[in-house]
N, C-alpha and C positions, 0 to 999 in steps of 0.2 A: 558679596555672595552669601548664599545661605540655602540653596536648593540641592547642593551636593553634586554627586557624580552619576553618570551613566557609563558603564563599562561594557563594551561590545566586542564580540569575536570568539576566540577559541576557549572552550572549556574542555579540558583534557584530563584523563586519569594517567598519572605517571607511574610506571612500574619500575622502581629503582632497584637495579641489580648491581651489587658490589662485587668487583673482580680484582685480582691482583694486577693484571695488565691486560691490555687489549690484545685479542687474538690476531695472529696472521692467518691468511687464507689457508684452509684445510687443517688447521690445528685446533686443538681443544683447550679451552680455559674454563676452570671451575667457577661457578657462582658461589660466593661466600655468604651472601645474605640477600634477601629480597623483601621489599616493603612497598606499600602503595601510598601515594599521596596525590593530592589534586594539583594539576598543572595547567598550563595554558594561560594566556594573558588575563582572562576574566577572573579565574580562580586566584591567580597570584596577586594581581593588583587589588582586587576586592578584599582578599585576605589581609593584605598589608594595611590598606586604608582603614578597615574596620577595627583592626588592632591598634592603629595609631589613634583613632577617634571612634569609640563605640556608638556615638550618637550621630555620626555623619550619615546622611541619607545616601543610599547607593542603589541604583537600578542595574541589574544584570541582564544582558541581552545576548542570547546565543542559541545554537541548535545542539541538542544532545540526544542520545539514543533512548529508546524505550527498552532498557536493559538494566542489568544489575549495576553496571558502572554509572549509568545515568541516575539510578536511585542513590548511589553513593554520593554523587555530586549534590543532588537536591537535599539529602539528609544532612550533609556536612554544612552546606551554606544556610540551611534553614535555622541553624542555631543562632545566627546573627539577626537580631530583631530589627536592625536598621537596614537590612538588605531586602529589596523587592525582587522576587524571582518570577513575577507574573509574565515577564516578557521572554522567559526562557522556553523555547518550543522543544517538543520531543518527537522524534521519529528516527527510525533506522538504528544504527549502531553508534555508540559513543566513541569519539576519537580517543586514542590512547598512544602513549609513547613508552617504548622500552628505553630506559636511561641506564646505559652501561657506565659505571663510575669506578675509576681506579682508586683503590683504598689509600695509597700513599700520596699520589699527586692530586687527587680529586678531579682529574681531567675526565671529561664526559663525552660520550658518543650517543646520538639519539636515533632511534628507529621509530618512525612515526607512521601511524595509520590514521587518515583524516576522518573516516566515518562520516556521519551526517553533517559534522561541522564543515566539511568540504563543500557543502551546498549553500552555506551562509552567503546571502546576497543583499543588495540594496533594500529590497522590499521587506526583508526580515527585521528592519529597524523602523518601527512605526513612529515617525517624527511627531505626530500629534499626541503620543503618549509619553514623550520624554519630559521629565520634570527634573532638570539638572542645570547647573551652571557650566560644567565641563563634561564633554563627551570624549571618552578615550577609547580608541579602537585598535585592534591588531590581532594577529600579526600579518603584515605584508609578507607574502610568500607561503603562508599557511592558510590563506583564505582564497582558494583558486578562482572562485567566481568574482571576487572583488579585484583580483589581479588582471582580469580580462580587459582587453582594449575597449574603450568607449569612444564613439566617433566625435562626441562633443567635448568631453572632459579629459580624454586621454586614457583613463582607467575608470572602472566602476567604483573603485575606492574613492577616487576624486569626486565622482558624482555624489556618492553618499556624504562625504564631508561637506560639499557645497550645500546640500539639502539641510544638513544640521546647522551650518552657519547662517542660513537664511532664517532659521528659527531663533536667531539671536543667542546661540549657544556656542561657547568656546570649544574648539576641537583640539584633540591631541592624537598623535599617530605613533605607532611603534612598529618595528621591523624585526624579523627573526634573522639570525645569521645563516647564510647559505653560501655554498661554493658555487661560483659561476659569475656571469657578467650581466645578470638581469637588473641589477640595482639601478643603473643609469637610465633604464627604459621604464621600469615599473614604479619606482619611488617618486621621482620628480613631479609627475602630474598631480599627485595628491598633496604635495607640499604647498601648492598654490592656495589650498583651502585648509591649511593646518596652522593653528596658533601656537602649539607647543610640540616640538620634535625632540624627543629624548631617546638617544640610541647609543650603542657602544662604539668603540673606536674602529672596529672592523666595518660595521654597517655604515657609519658616517663616512669613513674614508672611501669605501666602494661607491657610495652614492655620489660623492663629490668627485671621484676619479683621482684621489690623492692618497697614496699609501701612508698609513700612520705608524707602521712598524717596519724596522729594517730587517735584513736577512737573519739577524741574530735575535729578533723578537723585541728589540728595544723600542719603547714608545718614542716617537719623534715629536716631542712636545712642541718644538719650534714650528711645526706644520699645522698644529691644531687651529690657531686663529684663521689660517687660510681656509681650512675646511669649514669652520663655523661661518665665515663670511660667504663662502660659496653656497652653502645650504640656505642661509638667510636670503641670498639673492635669488633662490629658486621660489621664494614666495612665502616662507614661514612668517606668520604675522607678529609673533611675540618672542618666544625664547627658542633658541637652539642649544641643546645641552648634550655633551658627550661624556659618557662614563667609561672608565677603565679601571683595572685593579689598582693602578697608580693614583687615581684621583678623579675629580669631576671638573669639567671645563664648560663654560657657557658664554653665550652672547645674547644680551637682552634686547628689548625693543628700541633702546636708546643707543645701541652700539657699544655698550660697556662690556668688556671682556673680564671674566672671572676665572681664576684657576685655584683649585683647592686640593690638597693632598688627601688621600685616603687614610684611614686609621691604621696604626701599626698593631696588628692583632697578635696576641701571644700564641706560642706554640700550643697546638691542640684545640684552639678556639674554633676553627673551621670544621663543621660536621658535614657540610654539603654546600654545593654552589648552585644547585637548581633554584631558579627564581630570584637570585640576587639582583640581576639587572632590573627585573620588574619591581623589586622592592625599592631600588634607587629611584626608578621612575615614579613610583607611587609617592615616595617621600617628597620628591621635588615638586610634583603636582600638588600635593597637599599644602606645601608652603605657598605655591602660587594661589591656590584657592583661598588661603587665609590672608592673602594680601602681603605676604612677606617679600623682601627683596630676593633677587635671584641668588645672591650669595648665601643668605640664610636658608633659602630653599634647597640649594645644593648641599649644604651642611646636613639638612634633614634627610636628603637622599643618601648621602654617604653613610650616615648613622643607621638608617633603616636597612641598607644593604648589609652593613656589618652585623646587625641583629639577625638578618636572614641567614647569614653564613653560620650562625651558632647552632642551627638545627638542620636536619636533613630536608625537611619540607620547606618550600619556598617562603612561606609566611609564618611558620610556626614559632620562630624565635623573636618576632616583632612584638614590641611592647608599646604602651601608651606613649604619646609624643613627648611628654615631659621626661619619661625614663630614657627614651631614645636619645634625646638631646643631652641628658646628663651623661650618658655613655660617651657621646661625642666630646663633651668638654673634658671628661676625665681621662681619656686615653691618649697616648702619644700619637703623633702624626708621622706618616712617611715623609721622606725627603724627595721632592720632585727635582729631577736633574734639569 
């Protein structure tokens, strides 16, 4: 490989509001602090990849608004000379998310406005202008046009991924966590045309129809291989990888199962959790791009996610890959039950 990545989908401005606790209905809770950062799959994954490797070619593909928030995105991403923004279209209002974050637990609630990004569709990805080895797109459930049914492929996302694969480009798909039962209907059609599927324990379990946490919130590690095999059986061509706070778990194209614990982070290390999942995904995909084994790639994902947690912004704490892996080697690991 050598042509880099194309990252397509949501580009969002996150408005991070720190609160002591989540409000109950009709009650008032004070906002302790407010800050702005870039969010959404494209911003998060692009930001992580370019910090891991400043020379890595990256194409961004999205719809953002003709507004101040859209200018903020363009200005921020233009600082990276390896990033091509020519396929980012502008119209309407930029998508934004109010991210309510509890100061002590770091638990988050998201209030999302889709803006023009909600119109992103198959034809907004010009296949003939893609110059990449891996095409990464998402999120399912935040791209309503691509979630729509398609009479031939099942969903429009599946149609898009098939088009990309026909151009001899590897595909990668991501999903956003949502409450509901749409997973088994919307996600599987796209997996037939997906080479890398890297998602968290909630998203993977709901797609496979197998719960991965019990009533007390304990991760049911013994069920993870069944989930991985179920997702692989839906058509994923190469790797299925699940990330959770406890660790990373994967099944490669040869059926090899990998299980690795997360880093044991010291008290006060975590400054924010927004974008950590995208950082894990980006780190793992970077390993795949470099021809690393799945085990080594998941290590990269775990380390990139840990770096992401060290700053409030999704990618702000990520460092060059050598420093990221030095962190991985130097820090103690959690114990997987």
